[in-house]
N, C-alpha and C positions, 0 to 999 in steps of 0.2 A: 603639719602640713597639708592643703587639702586636694582632691584628688588631682585638681589642674596641674600642682605642683608634682605630682607622682608620675603624671604624663611626662611634662616638660624634662624631669629627670631622666624617666629612661630613653627619651627622645636623644637625648645629651649623651647620654652613656653608650649609644645606637650610631651616632656619628663619628663620637670618640673611637669606637672599635675600627669604621670605618675608615677612619682618615688611617689611622694605623697600620689596617689591612693595607690600604692603597699605599702608603708611601712603602710598606717592604717590598709591593710589587718594583715599584719604579725603583727603586734602591737597587734591588735584584738583576733588573732590568741592563742598568746601569754596568753591573758590573762583569751582566755576560755580553753587553757591547765590547768593553777593555778587555774582555778575553780575546773576544775577537779582531781586534788591535790588531793585538801581540802578535796573533799568527800569519799575518800580511807578511808577504815578502817583498824586500826594497825594491824598489824600481831602479833601471836604470835609464839617464836621461843624456845621449849627445848633442853636440849642437855645434854648427859652422857657420860663416856670415860670411860675407863681401859684399865691402861696400862701394868700392871701384865700379867703373863701365868696363864691360869686357866686350872687346869685338867681336861679332863672332862671323869669322873669316878664316880659315877660302871658306868658299858657299859649298852646300849639298857636301860636308864633310862632318863627321859626329866630332864632338870637341868637347875635352873635359872644359866644364866651368872651373875658373881657380880657386882654390881653397873649399872645394865642394864635396872634399872626399874623406869618409871618414872609416876606418877599422877599427870594430867592435869585437870584443871578447865576451862572447855568452856561456855561462857557466854550468847552463840550465838549459834543457830546451826551451825555447823562449817562445811568444808571439810579437814582432814588430810594428809600427807603424813608425811609415816613413813621411815628414811631411817639408813640402819645398815652397818656396814662394820668392819672388822677385817681381822687376818693372821691367820688361818689355819697350824698348824704343824701339816702333816701327816705322819706318822711311816708307813713303807711300810714290803712285805715279812711277814705278818699275815695275807694273805689270803683278804678276803673283810675287808677294812680299812676306812671306813668314819664318817665325822662329817657333821651329818642334822642340819639347823638355822631353827627357827621358831619363829613370831610374836604371844605373848598370850597375849589377848588383854581383860581388863574386864572378867577373869575366864575363857578365851574360847581362845583353842591352834588355830589357822590359819595353816590349812595345806598347803592352796595353797595363796600365794607364799610362797615359802621356799627354800634354798639355802642347797646343796648338793655336797661338795666336800671330791676327795678321791681317792682312785684306788682299783685296785684287783691284789695282789699278783705280784706286782712290784717288780723288782730288784733293791730297790733303798733303803736306809737305812731309809732318811726322805724327805720331801718335802715339801716346803710352798705355801699355796694355798690364793690367796687376794681373800676374799668374800664380795660379798655387794647383800644388798637385800632390797628393795622398797616396800612400798604396799600403795596406795591411796584408800582412800574413804573418801565416799560424804554423805552428814545426819548427819552428828552426834550429840546428844542431847546436851542440856545443860545439864550439871552438872560433878561431875566428872570420868573421865576414867582412868585406869590404864592399862600400857602398859609395857609389860616386854618380854624379848628375852629368849629363852629356846633353849638349845641344846643337840644333843643328840650323841653319839659315839657308834660305832663295837667296837672297842676294848680300853683298858684302857690306851695306850700310847697317844692319840691323845690331842691335846693341843690347845687352844686358844691365841691369843696376843694382842694387841694395838685395843682394841674394841671400837667403835663409835656406839652413838645412839641421832638421832636428829629429833625430832617432829615439825610440821609445821602445824598451823590450817590457814585458811582463806575463 
C-alpha cells in the first residue's frame, strides 16, 4: 500500500472513532432525558363547559354562571392556572351596556384580573364579543378548593354563550 493509502486508512480510523464517540454521547444524552421525564409529576386538569345561553339578569347582581363551578382536591402545594372563555352577546342602544366576568375562589371574589366587554350608547342592536380571562397563582395549599365564575351586567338583555372553564395544577 502506498503512502496515500496509509493516510486514507488513518483518516478512516479517526472518522470511525469519532463516529463511535458521537454515538455514545447521543445515546447517553437520551438516557439522561428519559430519566428526567420519569421524575415529572402528573398534572391535574379540570374542565367545565356550558353550551347554552345564559341571560345575565337581574342587573348589577353577581351571578354564578351555570356549570362554571369546580371543586378541586390538591394533594400537594401547587401552582394553579385558571382559564375561562365565552361569547358575550351585548345589546346596544341602551346607554352603558356591559358584562363583567370574575373568578370566585374559596368564597372570595377576585376583582383583578377580570374581564369587561360592552359598549356605550352604540348604534347597533347587538354585538358578539369573545371573552378570555386567565389567572395564575402560586402556593395553593393542600386540600379542597372551590372555583366558580361570576358575572354581572348593566342591562337585563345581555347574554353569555359557549362558556369554558379549565383549571390546571402543577
